[in-house]
N, C-alpha and C positions, 0 to 999 in steps of 0.2 A: 358779658358772654364772650367766650374766647373765639379765636378765628379758625377753628377746625371746619372742614367742609360741611359737616352736619349743622353746625351752628351758623354758618353763613347762609345756608338754605333756610334755617329757622328764622333768621333775621329778615329774609325776603318774605317769608310766609306771614310774619308778624306785622308787616308794613300797614296793612289795612286796620289792624287793631292796636297799633302802637300808641295812639293817643290814650286809649283806654288802659293799656299796660302801664303807661306813665302815671295815670291816675291810681292804678293799683299800688305803684311804688309810693305815691303820696300818702295813701291810707296806711301802708306799712310804716312809713316814716312817722306818721302821727302816733301810731301805736308805740314806736320805739321811744318817743319823747315822753317817757313816764316821769312823774315827779320824784319817784324813788330813784336816786342816782345809780344804785346797783342794777336795778331792773333796766334802766335806760342804757347803761354801759353794755350789758349783755345783749339786749335787744339790738342795739346798734351793730354789735359784732355779728349777730345772727343775720340781720337783714341787709347789711351793706353789700353783700355779694349776691347779686340778683339770680345767678344761675339761669336755667332755661325757662323757668316759669311755665312749664308745660301745663300744669293743672289750671292756673288762671287762664291761660290761652284757650284751653279746651272749653271752659265756661263761656268766655267771650265769643269764641267762634260759634258755639252751639246756640248762643242767644241771638245770633244774627241770621239763622237759617230760614226764619219765617218772616223776615222783613220788619220785625218789631223790636229792634235792639233797645234794651232798657238802660236808663241813666244809672240805675243801681247795680248794673252788672260788674263794674270795677270794684265796688264795695264787697259784693259776695265773692268775687274772685280773690280779693285780699283775705277774706275769712278762710277760704279754702287753703290759701298759702300758709296762714297762721296755724291751722290745724296740722297741715303737713309738716311744718317746722317743729311743732310740739312733738309730733310722732318721732321725728328724727332724733330729737334730744333724748327722749326716753329710750329709743332703740340703741343709741350709742352708749347709754349708761348700762343697759342690760348686757350689751355685748362687750363692754369695757373697751370700746374703740377709741383710739387716740387721734385718728386723722379722718377728716371728711372734707372733700372738695379742696384738697391740698393744704388745709389749715388744721390747727389743733381743734378738737371737738370742745364743746362748751364745758363738759365735765372735766376734761384734761386741764382746762385753764382755771375753772372756778371750783372744782370739786363736786362730787356726786350729790351731796346734800342740797346745796343751793340749786343745782341743775335739775334735780327731781322736782323741786318746788317751782322752778321757772317753767318747766314743761306743763305742770298742772295749771299754773297761772295762765299760760297762753291758751290752753284748752278752754278754761273758764272765761277768759277774756273774749274769745271768739263768740261764745254763746251770749255773754252779756251784751256785747256790741250788736249782735244779731237781733236780740230781743227788742232793742230800741227801734228796729225797722218794722216790727209788728207784722212781719210776713211769716205767719206761723207754719205754712206748708214748707217753706224753705228751712225754717228752724228745725222742723221735724226731720227733714232730710239730713241736715248737718248733725243733729243729735244722734240719729241712727248710725250715720257713718262713723262718728267718733266712738260710739260704743262698739261697733264692729272692729275698728282698728285696735282698740285696747284688748278686746277679746282675742283677736289674732295674735297679739303680742304675748298674751297669757298662754295660749295654746303652744306657740313656738317655744316659749320658755320651758314648758312642761316636757317637750320632746327634745330639748337641747341635749346633744351628745348621745342620742338614742338612734342607732342605725336602723332599728326596726320600724321607724316611722312609715306608715302606709302612704303611698303616693297620693291617695285621696285626701289625707290629712294635710300633707304638704300643699296641695292645691287649695285647700280650704284656708290655710294660713295666708297664702298669696292673695286669695280672693278678699279676705277680711282686711289684711294689713295694707295692701296696695290698691287692688282693683276697686274696692268700695269707694275710695276717694275719687278715682277717675270717673266712676259711674255717677257719683253724687255731683261732681262738677258739671258733667254733661246734662244730667237731669235738671239741675238748677238753671243751667243756661236755657234749656228747653222751656221751662216754666216761665222764666223772665221774658223769653222771646215769643210767648203765645203759641207754642207748639201744641197741636192736638194730642189727645191722650195716647193714641197709638204711636205718634212720632216721639213722644216722651219715652215710651218703652224702647223704641229703636235706639234713641240716644243713650239710654241707660245700658242697653246691651253693647252698643259700640264702646262706651267708656269702660265697661267691665272687661271686655275682651282685650281692649287696648292695654288696660292695666295689667292683665295677666301676661300679655306679650312683653310689656315693659319690664316686669319683674323677672321673668324667665331670662330675658336678655341680660339683666343685671346679674343673675346667678351664673350665667355663662361667662360674662366678663370677669367674674372673680377668678375663674380658671384660665381664661384665654386673653385677658386684657394686660395692660402694662401699668405698672405702679405710677409712673410719672404722668400718665394720661388720666388714670382713674382718680388720682388725688388721695389714694389710700393704698395700703399694701394689697397686692393680689393674694389669693388663697386665704383671705382673712375669714371667710365663712367657715371653712373647715377648722381653722385654728380656734375659732370662737364656738365651735360645736354645732354649727348649723348644717344640717344634712339637706342639701338642695338637689335639684333634679340631676345635674351631672353625676353626682355621687350615688343617688338612688338608682340611676340607670346602670352604673358600673356594678353596684351591688347585685342588682337583679340579673346581670349577665355573667356573674361569676359562679363557678362551681362551688361545692361545699367548702373545699379547702381554701379556694381563693377568697370566698366571702369571709371565712373565719380570719384569714390573714388581713384582709382589708378592714374588718371590724377592729382587729387588734391595733392596726395602724391609727385608726380614727381615735381609739381610746387613749393612745399615747401622744396624740398630736395636741399640744397645748400652745400657749402663747409664744414659746420659743420656736414652734414650727417644726419640731422633729418629725420626720416622716412625711411632710407635706409634698415634697417632690416625688416621693414614691407613690403617693396617692394620685398626684397629677399624672404620672406616667400610666398608672392603671386606668384612670378615667379616659385618657387619650386612646389607649390600646383597645378599650371596649367601645370605641366610637361614640362615647357618651356626649362629647361636646358637639359633634356634628348633629346628633339626634336631638339634643337640647335646642339647638337653633331651629331645627325642623318643627319642634313643638311651638316655639315662639311664632314661626311663620303661620302655623295653623290658627293660632289665636288672632294674628293680624288679619288673616283672611276672613275670619268670623266677624271681626270688627268692621272690616270694609263692607261685608255683606249687609250688616245692620245699617250702615250709613247709606248704602245705595238704595235703601227703602225710602229715603227722604228726597225731596225735590232737588234737582241739580242747581248748583249755584257756585259762585266763586268761593264762598266760605266752606261749602261741602268739599270742593276740590282741595282746599287748604287742609282740611281734616284728613282727607285721603292721603295727601302727601306727608302729613305729620305721622300717619301710621307707618308709612314706608321708612321714614327717618328713624323711628323707634327701633327698627331692625338693623339700622346701619350705624348706630351710635357706638362710640368707644368710651364714653364716660357716663 
């Protein structure tokens, strides 16, 4: 984890769960040591950079809210991270992305054929390992989440480079691709921690709204961030044909001629990025970046409201702070 202000606060937040996060890394390390040398090599590359581990942390903190932290929480947190990693692998192939977290993507190093198979392997590996625990309720949650994430990827692929995508469809993609895993992590944590049924629902709502906030901030950063901080080129979404909230708002606020011109720019904007700076200028002039952040704050507020339905504790306070940090991140 780097030394940015947000990550320094995250490190402080994670102090109470650090032993369990270390156990998460141990599980991921075990998965990396595959007898197949190619799989072992790629897995080591994937998991050697820990990142923020937000999703495992959500599960661990959620599991502690009712005073019954489970010894199995690190294992399930690792399964969440494996599923997340598999989704990123597939995402990068679909988008033909060359960089992630400041490094070459897996498909840029090993090619798309091997990488597709590795993503599939990790999805299946997480289910196989989970089945050995015989906790079928949690397996159901993971299976449902995985199906939702893949469905979201399919829907997004269908709407690629189509400026007419309805905002409701855009939000559904976010809900399936990103928010479902946040929600699943929090619900699994609640189940492991012995949360009552209504508290599980609150945790699920918290995670889902936090996931929507997280992804909208991500979409905002693609227009407002810095390449050296993000670890990938800015304006990559529009280059790759993704129509995200900043662009949707700019399109909605343009008159007929302006919309036609913007649609034309989107159509011409490819890997070489012709027209992206003009698109960025239009998005800024339409106040779309400012209002994208407002939308993220709305989801953060919804997440906090769900969390405040649960008993006060140090771990709940950590989750509230984590929500604030999602709005402040630069990566």
